[in-house]
C-alpha positions as CSV (number, residue, x, y, z in Angstrom):
1,M,130.8,116.0,126.2
2,T,132.5,119.9,125.6
3,I,133.2,121.9,122.7
4,E,136.3,124.0,123.0
5,S,138.1,126.4,121.0
6,P,141.6,128.7,121.0
7,G,141.2,131.5,123.5
8,A,140.9,135.2,122.6
9,F,144.7,135.5,124.0
10,W,146.2,133.7,121.0
11,K,146.4,137.1,119.2
12,D,148.6,135.7,115.9
13,Y,145.4,133.4,115.1
14,E,142.2,134.2,113.9
15,L,139.3,132.5,112.0
16,V,138.2,135.5,110.3
17,D,135.0,134.2,108.5
18,S,133.6,130.5,107.1
19,G,130.7,129.6,104.7
20,N,130.1,128.4,101.3
21,F,132.8,125.5,102.3
22,E,135.7,127.8,102.5
23,K,137.6,129.5,105.7
24,L,139.3,132.9,105.9
25,E,142.2,133.0,108.4
26,R,144.4,135.4,109.8
27,F,147.8,133.8,110.9
28,G,150.1,137.0,112.0
29,R,150.0,139.5,109.5
30,Y,148.9,137.6,106.7
31,Y,145.4,136.1,105.5
32,L,144.2,132.9,103.8
33,S,141.5,131.8,102.0
34,R,141.4,127.8,102.1
35,P,138.8,125.4,101.1
36,E,136.8,123.9,104.2
37,P,133.9,121.0,103.3
38,K,132.3,121.5,106.8
39,A,131.4,124.9,106.5
40,L,128.3,124.2,104.7
41,W,126.5,127.7,105.7
42,D,126.9,130.9,103.8
43,K,129.7,133.6,104.2
44,T,128.9,136.5,106.4
45,L,131.4,139.0,104.5
46,S,130.7,139.3,100.6
47,D,133.3,137.8,98.2
48,A,134.7,141.2,97.6
49,E,135.5,141.7,101.4
50,W,137.1,138.3,101.6
51,R,139.5,139.2,98.2
52,K,140.2,142.2,99.9
53,L,141.7,141.1,103.0
54,T,143.1,137.8,101.5
55,H,147.0,137.3,100.5
56,V,146.5,133.9,99.4
57,N,143.9,131.8,98.0
58,F,144.2,127.7,98.0
59,R,143.3,126.2,94.9
60,P,142.4,122.4,94.8
61,G,144.1,119.9,92.4
62,A,142.8,117.1,90.4
63,G,143.4,114.8,93.7
64,F,140.9,116.7,95.7
65,G,138.2,114.8,97.1
66,K,140.2,111.4,96.5
67,A,141.6,109.6,99.7
68,G,144.7,110.3,100.8
69,K,145.0,113.2,98.3
70,E,142.0,115.5,98.9
71,D,144.2,118.2,99.9
72,S,146.0,118.5,97.2
73,G,146.7,121.9,94.8
74,T,148.3,125.3,94.6
75,W,148.3,128.7,96.2
76,E,147.4,131.7,94.6
77,R,148.9,135.0,95.6
78,M,146.7,137.9,95.8
79,R,149.0,140.2,97.6
80,K,152.4,140.1,98.6
81,M,153.7,138.4,101.2
82,D,156.4,136.0,102.6
83,D,157.0,132.3,101.7
84,Q,157.5,131.6,105.2
85,W,156.9,133.5,108.7
86,V,156.4,133.2,112.1
87,I,153.9,133.3,114.5
88,R,153.7,133.3,118.4
89,Y,151.4,130.9,120.6
90,N,150.4,132.3,124.1
91,G,148.7,130.0,125.7
92,G,146.9,132.3,128.9
93,Q,148.9,130.3,131.3
94,A,152.8,131.2,132.2
95,G,155.4,129.4,130.5
96,L,153.2,128.1,127.7
97,D,154.8,129.9,124.8
98,F,156.3,129.0,121.8
99,S,157.1,129.7,118.4
100,L,156.2,127.9,114.9
101,R,157.5,128.7,111.3
102,L,154.7,128.5,109.1
103,G,154.8,127.8,105.2
104,L,152.3,127.2,102.3
105,T,152.3,123.6,101.3
106,S,151.0,121.6,98.3
107,F,148.7,119.9,100.8
108,K,147.0,123.1,102.2
109,H,148.6,123.1,105.0
110,V,150.6,125.8,106.8
111,G,152.2,124.2,109.6
112,V,149.9,124.5,112.5
113,F,146.1,123.3,113.1
114,P,144.8,126.0,115.3
115,E,142.0,124.2,116.9
116,Q,144.5,122.2,118.6
117,S,145.5,125.0,120.8
118,S,143.0,123.7,123.5
119,N,145.2,120.3,123.6
120,W,148.1,122.1,124.1
121,E,147.0,123.7,127.0
122,Y,145.6,120.4,128.5
123,I,149.1,119.1,127.6
124,Y,150.7,121.6,129.2
125,R,148.7,121.6,132.0
126,Q,148.8,117.5,132.8
127,T,152.7,117.8,132.1
128,S,153.5,120.4,135.1
129,E,151.3,118.6,137.3
130,L,153.4,115.6,136.8
131,V,156.7,117.8,136.9
132,E,155.8,119.0,140.2
133,K,155.2,115.7,141.7
134,A,158.5,114.3,140.1
135,K,160.6,117.4,141.6
136,A,158.5,116.8,145.4
137,S,159.4,113.0,145.3
138,G,162.8,113.6,143.6
139,A,161.9,111.1,140.7
140,P,163.1,111.5,137.4
141,K,161.2,114.1,134.8
142,P,157.8,112.5,133.3
143,K,158.4,111.4,129.8
144,V,155.6,112.3,127.0
145,L,155.5,110.8,124.0
146,N,154.1,112.6,120.8
147,L,153.2,109.9,117.8
148,F,152.0,111.3,114.3
149,A,153.8,114.6,115.4
150,Y,153.6,117.0,112.5
151,T,155.5,120.1,113.4
152,G,155.5,119.9,117.1
153,A,153.4,122.1,118.5
154,A,152.3,119.5,121.2
155,S,156.0,118.5,121.9
156,L,156.8,122.2,122.4
157,A,153.9,122.4,124.9
158,A,155.0,119.3,127.1
159,K,158.5,120.7,126.7
160,A,157.7,123.9,127.6
161,A,156.0,122.1,131.1
162,G,159.6,120.5,131.9
163,A,159.2,117.1,130.3
164,D,161.4,114.6,128.8
165,V,159.9,114.4,125.3
166,T,160.0,112.2,122.4
167,H,158.7,113.5,119.2
168,L,158.0,110.9,116.6
169,D,156.6,111.4,112.8
170,S,157.4,109.1,109.9
171,V,158.4,112.4,107.5
172,R,161.9,113.5,108.2
173,Q,161.3,117.2,106.2
174,V,158.3,117.3,109.3
175,V,160.7,116.5,111.9
176,T,163.2,119.1,110.9
177,W,160.4,121.7,110.6
178,A,159.5,120.4,114.1
179,R,163.1,121.0,115.3
180,N,163.0,124.3,114.2
181,N,160.2,125.7,115.8
182,M,161.9,123.9,118.8
183,E,164.6,126.5,118.2
184,L,162.5,129.5,117.2
185,S,161.3,128.7,121.0
186,S,164.4,128.8,122.9
187,L,163.7,124.9,123.6
188,D,165.8,122.1,123.3
189,N,166.9,118.4,124.0
190,V,163.8,117.2,122.5
191,R,164.2,113.4,121.3
192,W,163.7,113.2,117.6
193,V,162.5,109.6,115.9
194,V,161.9,109.3,112.2
195,E,159.8,106.0,112.1
196,D,156.7,104.5,111.4
197,A,154.5,104.9,114.7
198,L,152.7,101.5,115.0
199,K,155.8,100.3,114.9
200,F,157.5,102.2,117.9
201,A,154.5,101.8,120.0
202,R,154.8,98.0,119.4
203,R,158.8,97.8,120.1
204,E,158.2,99.9,123.2
205,A,155.5,97.4,124.3
206,R,157.9,94.5,124.1
207,R,160.7,96.4,125.8
208,A,158.5,97.4,128.3
209,N,158.8,101.3,128.1
210,V,156.4,103.5,130.1
211,Y,156.0,107.2,129.3
212,Q,153.9,109.6,131.4
213,G,152.0,111.2,128.9
214,I,151.2,109.8,125.3
215,I,149.6,112.2,122.5
216,L,148.1,110.8,119.6
217,D,146.8,112.9,116.5
218,P,146.9,110.1,113.7
219,P,145.4,110.6,110.0
220,A,143.3,108.9,108.3
221,Y,145.9,107.7,105.8
222,G,149.5,107.7,105.6
223,H,152.9,105.7,105.3
224,G,155.9,105.1,107.4
225,P,159.7,105.6,106.3
226,D,159.7,102.2,104.8
227,G,156.5,102.0,103.1
228,E,154.4,100.7,105.9
229,K,150.7,101.4,105.3
230,W,148.3,103.4,107.8
231,K,144.4,103.3,107.3
232,L,142.7,104.7,110.2
233,D,140.0,101.9,110.4
234,E,142.0,99.0,110.3
235,C,145.5,100.5,112.7
236,L,143.9,102.6,115.2
237,Y,142.4,99.9,117.8
238,D,145.8,98.2,117.5
239,M,147.4,101.5,117.9
240,L,145.5,102.3,121.2
241,K,146.2,98.8,122.6
242,C,150.0,99.2,122.1
243,V,149.5,102.7,124.0
244,S,147.5,100.9,126.8
245,A,150.6,98.9,127.4
246,I,153.2,101.8,127.6
247,L,151.2,104.5,129.6
248,A,152.2,104.3,133.1
249,P,149.4,103.0,135.3
250,M,149.6,105.9,137.8
251,D,150.0,110.0,137.1
252,S,149.8,109.4,133.5
253,F,147.7,111.3,130.6
254,M,147.0,110.4,126.8
255,V,144.9,113.1,124.5
256,L,144.0,111.3,121.1
257,N,142.7,113.5,118.4
258,L,141.0,112.5,115.1
259,Y,140.1,114.3,112.0
260,S,138.4,111.7,110.0
261,N,134.6,112.5,109.0
262,G,132.8,110.1,110.0
263,Y,134.7,109.8,114.0
264,S,132.2,111.2,116.5
265,A,133.6,112.1,120.1
266,V,131.4,108.7,121.3
267,L,133.0,106.5,118.9
268,G,136.5,107.6,120.2
269,E,135.8,107.4,124.1
270,T,134.1,103.5,123.3
271,L,138.1,102.9,121.7
272,V,139.8,104.2,124.2
273,K,137.4,102.3,127.1
274,E,137.7,99.1,125.2
275,A,141.7,99.2,124.1
276,F,142.4,100.4,128.0
277,C,139.9,97.8,129.3
278,L,138.8,100.7,131.5
279,K,136.8,99.9,134.3
280,T,138.1,101.5,137.0
281,G,141.5,102.8,138.1
282,Y,141.5,106.1,136.1
283,R,140.6,109.5,137.2
284,S,138.8,111.0,134.0
285,L,138.2,110.4,130.8
286,D,136.9,112.9,128.6
287,C,135.9,113.4,125.0
288,G,134.5,116.6,123.1
289,E,134.8,118.2,119.7
290,L,137.8,121.3,118.6
291,V,135.8,124.2,116.7
292,L,137.2,127.4,115.5
293,R,134.6,130.0,115.8
294,D,134.9,132.6,113.4
295,S,134.0,136.8,114.0
296,Y,130.6,136.1,113.7
297,G,130.0,133.6,116.0
298,K,129.9,130.6,113.7
299,N,131.3,127.7,115.2
300,L,133.2,125.6,112.4
301,P,133.9,121.8,114.3
302,L,137.3,120.1,112.6
303,S,138.2,117.3,115.5
304,V,137.1,114.9,117.7
305,F,139.4,114.4,121.1
306,V,139.6,112.1,123.9
307,R,141.2,112.7,127.3
308,L,142.5,109.9,129.4
309,R,144.0,111.4,132.8
310,R,145.7,108.2,135.4
C-alpha cells in the first residue's frame, strides 16, 4: 500500500495548515478555510494567523453531519475575492497541463479535489503508453471512460494524453462546468454524457462496448438525472462487476477512488479482486491512500485508491 500527495511542482495549490477539524488552503491567489472532519490534531498557526490569510471561510449549515447533506452551508468572505477564478495544473510531465475554473458552491466544494492529482498523473502515464502502442500498431485511439466525472480534471488528463474520452456525470450543470474546463485548457472533442452511471455501464456491457481506461470516483450518496438512487454500500460491487465487463482484457487500466468514511484501501482492493475475478491475467493491482501534506508536514488522509493494469 502506498501513500501519495500532490507534487511540489503544482504551484497553484497549497495546503497551508490543518487542525481543529479545519483546513486552510491556497488555490491560486486565494486562501480558503473549510471544515475538515479528519483534521483531528491542533493547528500549527494561531487563529489570528489563519484569519489574516483567509479570503473566505465556509460555515456549515443545518444539514452538516447528515447523510447526503453533510457539506451544505455558506461562505463568509473575509477579504475581497472573485466569485470564480482559474488555476493551472502543471503535472510535472511534458503535456500534462490544463486549466480549472473554480467557484464557491453551497456544498463546501470549489470544483477540484487537489489530492486527486496523483490519480491524474497515473491516468496520463497509462493513457500515454496506450496511445503510443496504438500508434505503433495502427490501432484506433484508446477509449477512456470517466464515470462520476465531476468537473473533469481526470477527463482532461486522459484527453491531454491523446485518448478518445467519454465524460459522464448525472448533473448537467457539472458537465457544463467540465466542458468549460476543457475549453480553458485548449482541448476538444470530449464526449459528454448526462446519465446515471450504473445504468450507462450496464447498457455498455449489454452492447459489448469496451474501454481501455475506466475511472470511477463514486460518491457515498447520489441521484441520477431521472431520480435513480445511488448508495455506495449497495451499488459499488454491482458497478465494479459491470466495469469488469467493459474494461478491455489486455492493455487497459482502471482507477477507483473512494472517499466514504469506513472504506479502506484493503477493502477497495478486495472489492476489485472479487468483482473482476482476479486470479491471473493482470499486470498490477495497487492500492493506497491519497493525502494532502500541509506546510508543517502533517499528512491529511482524504481518500483511498485502487489501480488495476491489464
